[in-house]
VOGU-3710 file (C-alpha; in Angstrom, 3 decimals, decimal comma):
1> xxxxxxxxxx> 0,000/0,000/0,000  1,306/3,508/-0,915  2,428/5,724/1,953  0,496/8,715/0,612  -3,153/9,138/-0,408  -3,791/12,222/-2,559  -7,465/13,157/-3,106  -8,609/15,352/-6,000  -12,106/16,249/-7,202  -12,332/14,474/-10,552
11> xxxxxxxxxx> -11,189/11,120/-11,936  -9,702/12,767/-15,047  -7,494/14,945/-12,860  -6,532/11,930/-10,734  -5,380/10,025/-13,788  -3,242/12,942/-15,015  -1,620/13,581/-11,613  -0,928/9,910/-10,871  1,429/9,896/-13,831  3,528/12,670/-12,252
21> xxxxxxxxxx> 3,958/11,101/-8,795  5,868/7,969/-7,947  4,787/4,636/-6,494  4,584/6,204/-3,024  1,368/8,007/-4,005  -2,136/6,686/-4,599  -4,313/9,332/-6,303  -8,093/9,043/-5,894  -11,098/11,203/-6,777  -13,886/12,393/-4,462
31> xxxxxxxxxx> -16,115/13,041/-7,528  -16,830/16,583/-6,309  -18,655/17,176/-3,023  -19,018/14,092/-0,831  -21,710/15,511/1,442  -24,347/18,224/1,507  -26,920/19,764/3,831  -29,717/17,353/4,710  -32,927/17,939/2,776  -35,099/18,332/5,853
41> xxxxxxxxxx> -36,047/21,588/7,562  -33,574/21,016/10,399  -30,586/21,317/8,031  -29,602/24,643/9,616  -30,021/25,328/13,326  -30,520/29,094/13,270  -30,868/29,373/17,055  -27,560/27,533/17,516  -25,440/29,981/15,478  -26,385/28,463/12,090
51> xxxxxxxxxx> -24,968/25,017/12,860  -25,412/22,772/9,831  -26,443/19,145/9,595  -24,807/17,260/6,722  -25,378/13,881/5,109  -23,518/11,737/2,611  -25,898/11,127/-0,309  -26,560/7,534/-1,368  -24,525/7,854/-4,589  -21,422/8,946/-2,613
61> xxxxxxxxxx> -21,470/6,361/0,183  -19,309/3,877/-1,713  -16,771/6,604/-2,595  -16,600/7,719/1,060  -16,229/4,130/2,251  -13,309/3,509/-0,131  -11,589/6,798/0,774  -11,960/6,068/4,521  -10,311/2,676/4,060  -7,433/4,124/2,027
71> xxxxxxxxxx> -6,981/7,057/4,454  -6,590/4,665/7,413  -3,936/2,689/5,564  -1,960/5,784/4,435  0,713/7,533/6,472  -0,234/10,951/5,026  -3,402/12,219/3,311  -3,038/15,084/0,812  -6,181/17,107/0,078  -5,779/18,507/-3,428
81> xxxxxxxxxx> -9,203/19,912/-4,318  -9,421/23,105/-6,394  -7,879/26,321/-5,142  -11,071/28,397/-4,821  -13,541/28,610/-1,887  -15,601/25,712/-3,217  -12,456/23,586/-3,395  -11,442/24,588/0,131  -14,886/23,578/1,394  -14,549/20,197/-0,341
91> xxxxxxxxxx> -11,234/19,628/1,457  -12,892/20,515/4,768  -15,802/18,143/4,083  -13,290/15,378/3,285  -11,348/16,117/6,490  -14,523/15,930/8,603  -16,234/12,992/6,866  -13,157/10,772/6,595  -12,211/11,482/10,228  -8,746/12,791/9,295
101> xxxxxxxxxx> -6,174/14,110/11,778  -4,252/17,398/11,545  -0,920/15,677/12,048  -1,405/13,342/9,083  -3,239/15,668/6,695  -1,802/18,234/4,294  -3,608/20,646/1,968  -2,039/21,498/-1,377  -3,172/23,785/-4,212  -2,059/24,322/-7,789
111> xxxxxxxxxx> -3,524/26,284/-10,683  -2,206/24,074/-13,461  -1,836/20,326/-13,779  1,772/20,013/-14,873  4,535/17,969/-13,260  6,476/21,040/-11,981  3,290/22,567/-10,507  2,293/19,320/-8,750  5,769/18,705/-7,347  6,006/22,334/-6,162
121> xxxxxxxxxx> 2,626/21,954/-4,421  3,853/18,793/-2,667  6,933/20,727/-1,484  4,834/23,635/-0,130  1,791/22,160/1,654  -0,406/24,110/4,058  -3,361/23,522/6,379  -7,035/23,988/5,476  -7,844/27,714/5,269  -10,905/28,030/7,499
131> xxxxxxxxxx> -11,508/31,620/6,402  -12,179/30,332/2,877  -14,281/27,486/4,274  -16,350/29,937/6,341  -16,917/32,180/3,309  -18,225/29,187/1,380  -20,335/28,080/4,349  -21,816/31,580/4,634  -22,796/31,526/0,954  -24,243/28,009/1,180
141> xxxxxxxxxx> -26,243/28,713/4,343  -27,511/32,115/3,192  -28,607/30,742/-0,186  -30,321/27,762/1,461  -32,184/30,064/3,879  -33,327/32,352/1,066  -34,565/29,478/-1,085  -35,993/27,565/1,873  -38,071/30,504/3,156  -38,934/32,286/-0,089
151> xxxxxxxxxx> -40,092/29,283/-2,122  -43,144/28,462/0,066  -44,157/32,151/-0,119  -44,148/31,928/-3,914  -46,217/28,710/-3,787  -48,922/30,443/-1,763  -48,880/33,844/-3,399  -47,974/33,128/-7,039  -48,072/29,493/-8,181  -47,178/26,029/-6,800
161> xxxxxxxxxx> -43,740/24,496/-7,436  -41,916/27,810/-7,879  -38,574/28,543/-6,264  -36,365/31,564/-5,636  -32,659/32,155/-5,185  -30,516/35,110/-4,197  -28,279/35,616/-7,269  -30,714/33,969/-9,688  -33,528/36,370/-8,774  -31,275/39,351/-9,465
171> xxxxxxxxxx> -30,319/37,897/-12,858  -34,023/37,474/-13,713  -34,655/41,081/-12,647  -32,002/42,327/-15,070  -33,644/40,444/-17,942  -37,186/41,569/-16,991  -36,079/45,202/-16,651  -34,319/45,093/-20,031  -37,399/43,580/-21,719  -39,583/46,366/-20,323
181> xxxxxxxxxx> -37,104/48,975/-21,531  -37,395/47,478/-25,003  -41,222/47,337/-24,847  -41,411/51,010/-23,824  -38,870/52,141/-26,410  -40,235/54,383/-29,149  -38,090/54,182/-32,249  -37,353/57,503/-33,944  -36,535/57,833/-37,627  -33,912/60,153/-39,111
191> xxxxxxxxxx> -32,278/60,468/-42,517  -28,547/59,816/-42,780  -26,604/61,496/-45,577  -23,776/59,573/-47,277  -21,895/60,814/-50,335  -19,655/58,856/-52,727  -16,881/60,793/-54,447  -14,635/59,684/-57,312  -14,816/56,535/-59,405  -13,413/53,004/-59,418
201> xxxxxxxxxx> -10,481/52,445/-57,087  -10,381/56,148/-56,274  -13,966/56,149/-54,928  -14,551/56,829/-51,224  -17,412/57,638/-48,870  -18,105/60,671/-46,699  -20,881/61,243/-44,180  -22,762/64,183/-42,758  -22,559/64,250/-38,958  -26,050/65,755/-38,668
211> xxxxxxxxxx> -29,203/63,712/-39,323  -32,542/65,045/-40,544  -35,720/64,015/-38,760  -37,972/65,192/-41,625  -37,896/63,916/-45,194  -38,402/67,454/-46,508  -35,195/68,645/-44,800  -33,203/65,704/-46,182  -34,622/66,313/-49,644  -33,776/70,045/-49,375
221> xxxxxxxxxx> -30,178/69,143/-48,477  -29,847/66,869/-51,530  -31,492/69,507/-53,721  -29,026/72,160/-52,532  -26,145/69,839/-53,455  -27,174/69,735/-57,122  -24,386/71,542/-58,991  -22,555/72,421/-55,750  -18,771/72,435/-55,439  -17,149/69,980/-52,997
231> xxxxxxxxxx> -13,640/70,844/-51,781  -11,239/69,330/-49,249  -11,333/71,978/-46,504  -8,898/70,205/-44,178  -6,869/67,040/-44,167  -5,445/65,526/-40,985  -3,274/62,440/-40,762  -2,139/61,101/-37,402  -0,830/57,830/-36,020  -3,107/55,572/-33,975
241> xxxxxxxxxx> -2,524/52,365/-32,088  -4,516/49,544/-30,598  -3,546/47,412/-27,614  -4,419/43,763/-26,996  -6,976/42,644/-24,423  -5,880/41,107/-21,133  -5,704/37,289/-20,814  -8,973/35,552/-20,032  -10,762/35,523/-16,708  -13,736/33,182/-16,252
251> xxxxxxxxxx> -16,121/35,973/-17,228  -14,260/37,170/-20,336  -13,716/33,583/-21,514  -17,451/32,911/-21,255  -18,218/36,116/-23,162  -15,705/35,551/-25,956  -16,534/31,850/-26,382  -20,172/32,907/-26,803  -19,345/35,572/-29,396  -16,727/33,686/-31,396
261> xxxxxxxxxx> -17,716/30,023/-30,947  -21,426/30,262/-30,120  -20,959/28,282/-26,881  -23,361/28,652/-23,985  -21,825/29,700/-20,676  -22,366/26,182/-19,265  -20,749/24,510/-22,285  -17,727/26,798/-22,096  -17,140/25,772/-18,481  -17,614/22,064/-19,246
271> xxxxxxxxxx> -15,036/22,183/-22,050  -12,644/24,347/-20,007  -12,902/21,837/-17,138  -11,766/19,058/-19,489  -8,876/21,193/-20,758  -7,771/21,922/-17,187  -8,048/18,333/-15,990  -6,038/17,058/-18,953  -3,264/19,546/-18,128  -3,732/21,856/-21,122
281> xxxxxxxxxx> -4,769/25,111/-19,382  -4,537/26,725/-15,966  -7,468/26,767/-13,538  -10,590/28,067/-15,283  -12,357/29,748/-12,326  -10,500/32,988/-11,768  -11,105/36,729/-11,798  -7,410/37,598/-12,112  -5,723/38,845/-15,322  -2,276/38,277/-13,821
291> xxxxxxxxxx> 0,317/36,030/-15,489  3,207/34,447/-13,568  6,821/35,300/-14,416  7,227/31,753/-15,732  4,286/32,254/-18,088  5,533/35,686/-19,219  8,957/34,241/-20,080  7,409/31,268/-21,905  5,138/33,601/-23,912  8,112/35,795/-24,855
301> xxxxxxxxxx> 10,122/32,824/-26,108  7,211/31,577/-28,212  6,437/35,014/-29,722  10,079/35,700/-30,618  10,445/32,188/-32,045  7,209/32,221/-34,084  6,938/35,884/-35,150  10,168/37,736/-34,349  11,455/40,102/-31,672  9,486/43,153/-32,891
311> xxxxxxxxxx> 6,196/41,369/-32,149  6,931/40,987/-28,419  5,961/43,553/-25,769  6,169/42,631/-22,097  2,939/43,509/-20,251  1,605/43,081/-16,719  -2,133/43,475/-16,379  -3,733/44,683/-13,178  -7,113/43,276/-12,120  -9,716/46,015/-11,566
321> xxxxxxxxxx> -11,783/43,861/-9,197  -10,567/44,616/-5,664  -11,539/41,140/-4,460  -9,568/39,322/-7,164  -6,755/37,075/-5,976  -3,585/38,363/-7,640  -1,738/35,242/-6,525  -3,968/33,362/-8,942  -3,389/33,504/-12,666  -5,536/34,329/-15,634
331> xxxxxxxxxx> -6,632/31,425/-17,837  -3,739/30,505/-20,117  -2,173/27,484/-21,825  0,124/25,493/-19,568  2,615/25,270/-22,450  2,726/28,161/-24,939  4,642/25,948/-27,363  1,455/23,913/-27,915  -0,464/25,929/-30,523  -3,073/23,155/-30,640
341> xxxxxxxxxx> -3,944/20,024/-28,668  -5,438/16,564/-29,055  -9,125/16,378/-28,194  -12,568/16,766/-29,708  -13,408/19,781/-31,879  -14,927/21,808/-29,021  -11,803/21,308/-26,872  -9,513/22,255/-29,758  -11,503/25,396/-30,585  -11,663/26,637/-26,995
351> xxxxxxxxxx> -7,977/25,868/-26,420  -7,060/27,811/-29,566  -9,084/30,786/-28,314  -7,312/30,694/-24,926  -3,887/30,291/-26,548  -4,439/33,208/-28,941  -5,769/35,534/-26,243  -2,899/34,774/-23,844  -0,154/35,027/-26,468  -1,645/38,223/-27,963
361> xxxxxxxxxx> -1,626/39,852/-24,507  2,192/39,840/-24,662  2,498/41,111/-28,235  3,175/44,562/-29,666  0,507/47,164/-30,305  -1,057/47,314/-33,757  -0,118/50,609/-35,441  -2,317/52,541/-37,862  -2,358/55,776/-39,775  -5,718/57,504/-39,517
371> xxxxxxxxxx> -6,759/60,169/-42,020  -9,706/62,525/-41,570  -10,854/64,687/-44,475  -13,371/67,544/-43,987  -15,279/68,378/-47,190  -16,986/71,723/-47,681  -20,189/72,205/-49,702  -20,462/75,523/-51,592  -24,239/75,681/-51,180  -24,507/74,649/-47,502
381> xxxxxxxxxx> -22,881/75,584/-44,183  -22,478/71,892/-43,161  -19,496/69,779/-44,125  -18,998/66,077/-44,849  -16,408/63,907/-43,119  -14,437/61,017/-44,620  -12,307/58,742/-42,472  -9,673/56,296/-43,614  -7,382/53,935/-41,782  -4,245/52,163/-42,965
391> xxxxxxxxxx> -2,505/49,487/-40,903  1,212/50,134/-40,653  2,097/47,207/-38,350  -0,221/44,355/-37,415  1,337/43,551/-34,003  -1,001/41,440/-31,858  -3,627/41,462/-34,648  -1,471/38,878/-36,378  -2,883/36,453/-33,807  -6,110/37,709/-32,271
401> xxxxxxxxxx> -8,865/40,352/-32,329  -11,463/40,586/-29,555  -15,120/40,480/-30,627  -17,810/42,946/-29,546  -21,251/42,488/-27,989  -24,410/43,309/-29,932  -24,785/46,674/-28,235  -21,242/47,583/-29,294  -21,680/46,455/-32,879  -22,598/48,586/-35,856
411> xxxxxxxxxx> -19,998/51,194/-34,911  -18,590/51,201/-38,450  -19,908/54,385/-39,996  -20,864/54,616/-43,645  -18,324/57,447/-43,942  -15,445/55,172/-42,912  -13,164/53,649/-45,520  -10,489/51,009/-45,322  -8,217/53,646/-46,808  -8,603/56,930/-48,655
421> xxxxxxxxxx> -7,118/57,721/-52,083  -4,366/60,367/-52,227  -6,010/63,694/-51,310  -4,753/67,277/-50,961  -6,126/70,277/-49,125  -8,234/72,464/-51,434  -8,773/69,611/-53,910  -12,065/69,767/-55,851  -14,029/66,507/-55,661  -16,419/65,000/-58,201
431> xxxxxxxxxx> -19,685/63,784/-56,618  -20,722/60,383/-57,906  -23,926/60,121/-55,876  -25,445/61,147/-52,544  -28,128/59,334/-50,602  -30,412/60,156/-47,692  -31,419/56,859/-46,035  -34,062/56,614/-43,336  -32,596/54,960/-40,255  -34,299/54,099/-36,967
441> xxxxxxxxxx> -32,996/54,378/-33,420  -32,521/51,000/-31,783  -33,738/49,879/-28,355  -31,261/48,475/-25,830  -30,072/45,013/-26,861  -31,514/41,986/-25,088  -29,033/40,065/-23,017  -27,188/37,081/-24,356  -25,726/34,662/-21,820  -22,361/36,349/-22,370
451> xxxxxxxxxx> -23,571/39,931/-21,976  -25,553/38,943/-18,858  -22,359/37,556/-17,307  -20,641/40,839/-18,191  -23,414/42,840/-16,505  -23,390/40,672/-13,373  -19,635/41,120/-13,137  -19,922/44,907/-13,591  -22,456/45,044/-10,752  -20,248/42,909/-8,507
461> xxxxxxxxxx> -22,860/40,155/-8,362  -21,718/36,556/-8,309  -18,206/35,183/-8,693  -16,393/33,078/-11,337  -17,830/29,847/-9,939  -21,448/31,127/-9,923  -21,995/32,647/-13,396  -22,658/29,397/-15,288  -24,918/27,741/-12,661  -26,880/30,993/-12,223
471> xxxxxxxxxx> -27,659/31,258/-15,928  -28,526/27,556/-16,196  -30,808/27,760/-13,146  -32,954/30,681/-14,344  -33,573/28,819/-17,605  -34,251/25,469/-15,934  -36,782/27,106/-13,613  -38,692/28,500/-16,579  -38,176/32,145/-15,595  -36,101/32,874/-18,691
481> xxxxxxxxxx> -35,926/31,297/-22,154  -33,082/31,452/-24,646  -34,465/31,383/-28,148  -34,564/32,799/-31,632  -37,355/35,108/-32,743  -38,213/36,252/-36,209  -38,096/39,941/-36,970  -40,744/42,105/-38,593  -40,693/43,684/-42,011  -40,300/47,468/-41,811
491> xxxxxxxxxx> -40,506/50,031/-44,584  -37,881/52,737/-44,954  -37,305/55,522/-47,464  -34,230/56,275/-49,541  -33,609/59,476/-51,529  -30,726/59,316/-54,003  -29,136/62,231/-55,844  -27,418/61,162/-59,038  -26,581/63,704/-61,706  -29,144/66,446/-61,282
501> xxxxxxxxxx> -32,082/64,248/-60,314  -33,335/62,966/-56,963  -34,888/59,491/-57,037  -37,248/58,439/-54,229  -37,621/54,765/-53,279  -39,493/52,783/-50,637  -37,560/49,747/-49,432  -38,080/47,076/-46,776  -35,842/45,545/-44,134  -36,196/42,830/-41,511
511> xxxxxxxxxx> -35,888/44,310/-38,047  -35,947/42,899/-34,527  -34,793/39,388/-35,409  -33,119/37,803/-32,377  -30,773/34,861/-32,087  -29,744/33,228/-28,817  -31,172/36,041/-26,691  -32,636/35,758/-23,191  -36,345/36,571/-22,844  -38,260/36,637/-19,550
521> xxxxxxxxxx> -41,287/34,351/-19,412  -44,588/35,605/-18,007  -44,105/33,631/-14,818  -40,562/35,024/-14,550  -41,916/38,581/-14,783  -44,697/37,950/-12,235  -42,289/36,355/-9,738  -39,844/39,225/-10,260  -42,526/41,851/-9,581  -43,646/40,011/-6,455
531> xxxxxxxxxx> -40,078/39,846/-5,107  -39,420/43,508/-5,960  -42,593/44,521/-4,111  -42,178/42,409/-0,977  -38,482/41,452/-0,863  -36,758/44,344/-2,541  -33,587/43,754/-0,523  -33,136/40,300/-2,015  -33,317/41,528/-5,621  -31,609/44,869/-5,023
541> xxxxxxxxxx> -28,403/45,096/-7,067  -26,444/47,006/-4,426  -27,518/44,660/-1,640  -26,541/41,559/-3,624  -23,157/43,083/-4,476  -22,600/44,040/-0,809  -23,285/40,435/0,225  -20,534/39,309/-2,178  -18,159/41,839/-0,593  -18,987/40,459/2,848
551> xxxxxxxxxx> -18,184/36,945/1,625  -14,813/38,321/0,463  -14,227/39,893/3,889  -14,998/36,561/5,570  -12,529/34,841/3,203  -9,854/37,361/4,251  -10,573/36,830/7,961  -11,942/40,358/8,384  -15,517/39,383/9,296  -17,188/36,699/11,399
561> xxxxxxxxxx> -19,441/34,648/9,144  -22,173/34,003/11,719  -22,436/37,743/12,512  -23,031/38,408/8,836  -25,777/35,748/8,684  -27,546/37,029/11,829  -27,568/40,574/10,410  -29,161/39,269/7,210  -31,538/36,612/8,517  -33,415/38,373/11,317
571> xxxxxxxxxx> -34,986/41,179/9,196  -35,416/38,787/6,249  -37,381/36,273/8,326  -39,703/39,040/9,575  -40,323/40,074/5,944  -41,265/36,487/5,083  -43,773/36,245/7,942  -45,303/39,632/7,128  -45,636/38,801/3,419  -47,397/35,488/4,093
581> xxxxxxxxxx> -49,924/37,318/6,262  -50,538/40,450/4,195  -49,631/39,962/0,528  -52,291/39,431/-2,131  -51,998/36,639/-4,684  -49,934/37,727/-7,708  -51,197/36,796/-11,171  -49,908/39,683/-13,279  -53,529/40,356/-14,265  -54,075/43,123/-16,816
591> xxxxxxxxxx> -57,350/44,393/-18,292  -57,240/44,728/-22,068  -60,667/46,245/-22,673  -64,154/44,985/-23,510  -65,431/42,545/-26,113  -66,806/44,540/-29,083  -69,794/42,201/-29,468  -70,955/41,418/-25,922  -69,323/44,217/-23,893  -67,726/41,768/-21,421
601> xxxxxxxxxx> -64,388/42,535/-19,797  -61,318/40,948/-21,389  -58,310/40,342/-19,140  -55,065/38,395/-19,220  -53,157/36,738/-16,362  -51,080/33,763/-15,182  -52,999/30,601/-14,333  -52,129/27,147/-13,109  -51,184/25,997/-16,617  -49,646/29,234/-17,839
611> xxxxxxxxxx> -50,799/32,594/-19,239  -54,340/32,911/-20,621  -56,941/35,421/-21,762  -60,393/35,508/-20,141  -63,651/36,968/-21,477  -66,138/37,819/-18,717  -65,929/37,625/-14,920  -65,589/34,405/-12,981  -68,894/32,687/-12,199  -70,595/33,689/-8,899
621> xxxxxxxxxx> -73,989/33,036/-7,284  -75,349/36,173/-8,969  -73,578/35,501/-12,275  -73,745/31,825/-13,235  -72,409/32,353/-16,761  -68,916/30,869/-17,078  -66,199/32,982/-18,687  -64,370/31,964/-21,875  -60,655/31,132/-21,751  -57,884/30,964/-24,345
631> xxxxxxxxxx> -54,177/30,180/-23,856  -51,596/32,604/-25,165  -49,529/31,502/-28,141  -45,745/31,182/-28,316  -44,099/34,594/-28,408  -47,086/36,327/-26,754  -46,797/37,878/-23,311  -49,354/39,054/-20,749  -47,470/42,372/-20,639  -47,629/43,168/-24,345
641> xxxxxxxxxx> -50,631/41,316/-25,821  -53,168/43,749/-27,268  -56,983/43,561/-27,245  -56,966/42,767/-30,967  -54,457/39,922/-30,502  -56,495/38,558/-27,582  -59,686/38,513/-29,683  -57,845/36,540/-32,361  -57,257/33,744/-29,834  -61,011/33,181/-29,519
651> xxxxxxxxxx> -61,273/32,408/-33,227  -59,987/28,978/-32,245  -60,976/26,206/-32,170  -62,196/26,400/-35,749  -63,324/23,777/-38,256  -61,060/23,614/-41,334  -62,937/20,872/-43,195  -63,781/17,160/-43,227  -61,660/14,085/-43,884  -62,985/10,542/-44,081
661> xxxxxxxxxx> -66,353/11,785/-42,889  -64,925/13,302/-39,688  -64,499/16,978/-38,820  -60,984/18,476/-38,587  -60,582/21,218/-35,970  -57,642/23,515/-35,239  -57,154/24,495/-31,593  -54,468/25,584/-29,136  -53,694/23,513/-26,062  -51,163/23,504/-23,245
671> xxxxxxxxxx> -48,462/22,266/-25,600  -49,240/24,516/-28,562  -51,525/24,489/-31,627  -52,884/21,188/-32,967  -55,434/19,555/-35,294  -58,018/17,194/-33,790  -59,561/14,532/-36,020  -61,381/11,340/-35,100  -60,093/11,450/-31,479  -56,503/11,866/-32,708
681> xxxxxxxxxx> -54,322/14,943/-32,228  -51,661/16,251/-34,612  -49,294/19,045/-33,550  -48,908/21,983/-35,908  -45,367/22,874/-37,048  -44,073/26,241/-35,803  -44,060/27,772/-39,270  -47,835/27,252/-39,776  -50,175/29,839/-38,242  -53,182/28,052/-36,652
691> xxxxxxxxxx> -55,546/30,685/-38,075  -54,264/30,094/-41,625  -54,450/26,265/-41,754  -56,153/25,018/-44,921  -58,076/21,788/-45,414  -55,302/20,432/-47,654  -52,598/21,183/-45,081  -54,614/19,520/-42,312  -55,098/16,312/-44,361  -51,389/16,264/-45,246
701> xxxxxxxxxx> -50,377/16,608/-41,576  -52,833/13,904/-40,449  -51,495/11,450/-43,062  -47,871/12,269/-42,138  -48,645/11,565/-38,451  -50,328/8,264/-39,356  -47,312/7,209/-41,377  -44,971/8,058/-38,517  -47,168/6,164/-36,033  -47,313/3,130/-38,341
711> xxxxxxxxxx> -43,521/3,042/-38,517  -43,436/3,268/-34,722  -45,818/0,295/-34,202  -44,092/-3,082/-34,170  -46,985/-5,193/-32,894  -50,469/-4,905/-31,348  -52,728/-7,502/-29,684  -56,409/-8,425/-30,174  -56,627/-9,329/-26,467  -56,110/-5,660/-25,483
721> xxxxxxxxxx> -55,772/-2,783/-28,026  -54,013/-0,663/-25,369  -51,069/-3,054/-25,319  -48,525/-2,384/-28,074  -44,912/-3,125/-28,895  -43,435/0,136/-30,165  -40,218/1,576/-31,540  -39,091/4,341/-29,197  -36,291/6,831/-28,923  -34,173/4,298/-27,002
731> xxxxxxxxxx> -35,271/1,208/-28,930  -38,285/-1,146/-28,786  -40,494/-1,205/-25,678  -43,982/-2,289/-24,563  -46,722/0,238/-23,934  -49,003/-1,547/-21,483  -51,843/0,895/-20,842  -50,200/3,763/-18,964  -46,998/1,867/-18,245  -43,902/1,719/-20,459
741> xxxxxxxxxx> -42,157/-1,627/-20,034  -38,559/-2,436/-20,963  -38,005/-5,479/-23,192  -35,212/-7,813/-21,946  -32,260/-8,238/-24,333  -32,989/-11,960/-24,811  -36,533/-11,240/-26,084  -37,348/-10,557/-29,755  -39,936/-7,715/-29,947  -41,491/-9,299/-33,079
751> xxxxxxxxxx> -42,237/-12,642/-31,402  -43,573/-11,368/-28,050  -46,970/-12,755/-27,086  -49,658/-10,923/-25,131  -49,023/-13,212/-22,145  -45,296/-12,391/-22,167  -46,058/-8,649/-22,317  -48,481/-8,988/-19,405  -45,916/-10,928/-17,367  -43,279/-8,245/-17,955
761> xxxxxxxxxx> -45,773/-5,515/-16,996  -46,806/-7,396/-13,835  -43,148/-7,599/-12,826  -42,863/-3,799/-12,855  -43,268/-1,922/-9,531  -46,958/-1,252/-8,917  -46,349/2,414/-8,150  -44,292/3,038/-11,318  -45,642/5,904/-13,380  -45,740/6,081/-17,140
771> xxxxxxxxxx> -42,322/7,103/-18,400  -39,274/5,655/-19,999  -39,520/1,918/-19,150  -41,542/2,676/-16,009  -38,520/4,291/-14,370  -40,349/7,333/-13,032  -39,874/7,572/-9,272  -42,704/6,626/-6,978  -44,884/9,557/-6,020  -45,430/8,194/-2,480
781> xxxxxxxxxx> -42,562/9,907/-0,605  -43,160/13,277/-2,288  -46,896/13,082/-1,628  -46,417/12,496/2,088  -43,519/14,902/2,593  -44,280/18,218/4,305  -44,387/21,214/1,997  -41,200/22,727/3,374  -39,234/19,561/2,834  -40,215/19,574/-0,799
791> xxxxxx> -39,041/23,156/-1,040  -35,573/22,268/0,106  -35,371/19,371/-2,308  -36,414/21,728/-5,104  -33,760/24,241/-4,130  -31,073/21,607/-4,175
//
């Protein structure tokens, strides 16, 4: 048995490290956290200074048992979890759960998995840093208390099964606020003047700085330019330079991987984790832009070797975030000599991005020559401006150029040119053509995952380890959706002066199309408004940022973690009690107007199954007439739906014709629009508007569904039509009434008899629900559990 047991978080990391250490070391993985707070309401003893009760989950008991055995046999146990607060907490949990002793336990950290880094860590061990552990405990306890106490309030006052979280609720608020900004935005039109001078290769563009809000003013400007003289009034040429961006932090890596590679924040972190564990990059959870002296020297050697001495420029970046750990490094390749790596395509692409960014950070500035020409107009007081730029030395641009967010895009002006032809002051220019194009002001851009991370970081909310889980959580909870939306066709006007004539044209453009943007759902908006009204402190940006600062102070040993929790919890708990007693139920209800035919009130709100429109008041003893209901369609919101759009919803269900002597109806249900025919239901594709479905389309869709179902059916039985052998997503299975039954490997689906199917179904657990092979968990424990216990399970 080896003298030393070294425990890391992941098996991939264990495998890499084991190769660097000799036979005296056994390297094992804890597979992340080995214990967590119990799911019951006594997980945190608030009265006893927030003492926590932990448990080892069932799936970790075997891991813990093995590690305990190995730890007893070893002379020394090395805890080598990650170097952040989460990693420190994992080491502490291992120390406590495995029953380790101070004298025979050492804590080591490293930010890259290379042989020198591992051996250096072994040579410089330390003890567990309880300040870091306490900071992590404070975050874990505070977040559990918020979710544990807020979720039941949402169940009672908004809708069952909802949940709330501290950082997640703030992220949802940002998205809701941005959506409302966009909805309130009134686009303003103005005409932009662009002139083209010269011909062929000598042609260049110039732009008028002023814009005209009225077409008549733009037309007057063009008219005044007929026969006018255009002269170069001034010509200025000056050098310009551009510097490279700092190496990646967690946040900037997530942003750039989204822009350049189209990766979600979660995917970026998954791929980066693999790169780190295989020894290709340094630790991927960091808010430092610092590079070690070793890394700076390695980068210099590689730049000089690959590109030459003039491309190198030594730089040290300073992290703006006061809480950043300068001892940590930015994300960089472990070996700058490796321009690429082995791995799948996503690993190769992300590694290349990290390599380029890190190497570019130590390269020379790009040098340009910028020329600005001011052009006078003999018939007007205004002047046109032409800009040109010529690259004199590419510098870091030889390797890498940082991308921009949507809101930073479109900065290239029509008056900018790659380069200008030779020009002289006083030179007379020949006008080729001049246009006045109607352009519209744009609302603020919706958040992408990357730009939301950027905003959270700017506000000081969250930390490198929390960005990805926060964004995943708000989508998983149904408060936010990431999707594409089609734009709308918009008309715009163009006036063009060519020769001595002005030509007027009406053109169209697609505007408002969105790709991969975050939209709040109706339930997300209603929950946000409820929290803002009754728990403003929880979703207040400054408060959330101040909590993060307090966690940092705890990590530095400047603040007692239990004092911080008492100061937060006592007023928060009172707010919870008061809200349960006094708050009204929140539905987001909005009155749209009255029905033009019957004069009844039309309103929209959130219901048990989602947003819907209602015509008339709910039935009472005095008013027995039931109201009419209609679900909102995809893309519609209770905040923006108009009376006209609501009335359209009541045109469904509608009959679109007959087929085989049976009526075909189009309707909208909980899962979207569909056609009903002869007790069968066929979903409508997204591209078909339910109101526009023709008889021919309906028949075609019904036949296509029948064909698909026929291909799915392997066998049916006369003894019971509800028993079928079907082809499913994961292979053949038996549908026995409401139960899906797995077919054993030694059974041929084609030769199964009804008796065999029944025997297999009878062997399934009686409380199994319909699902993939009857694997859905029994509802019994959840049904009997107290409400609060379910809340905690949800939160987890």
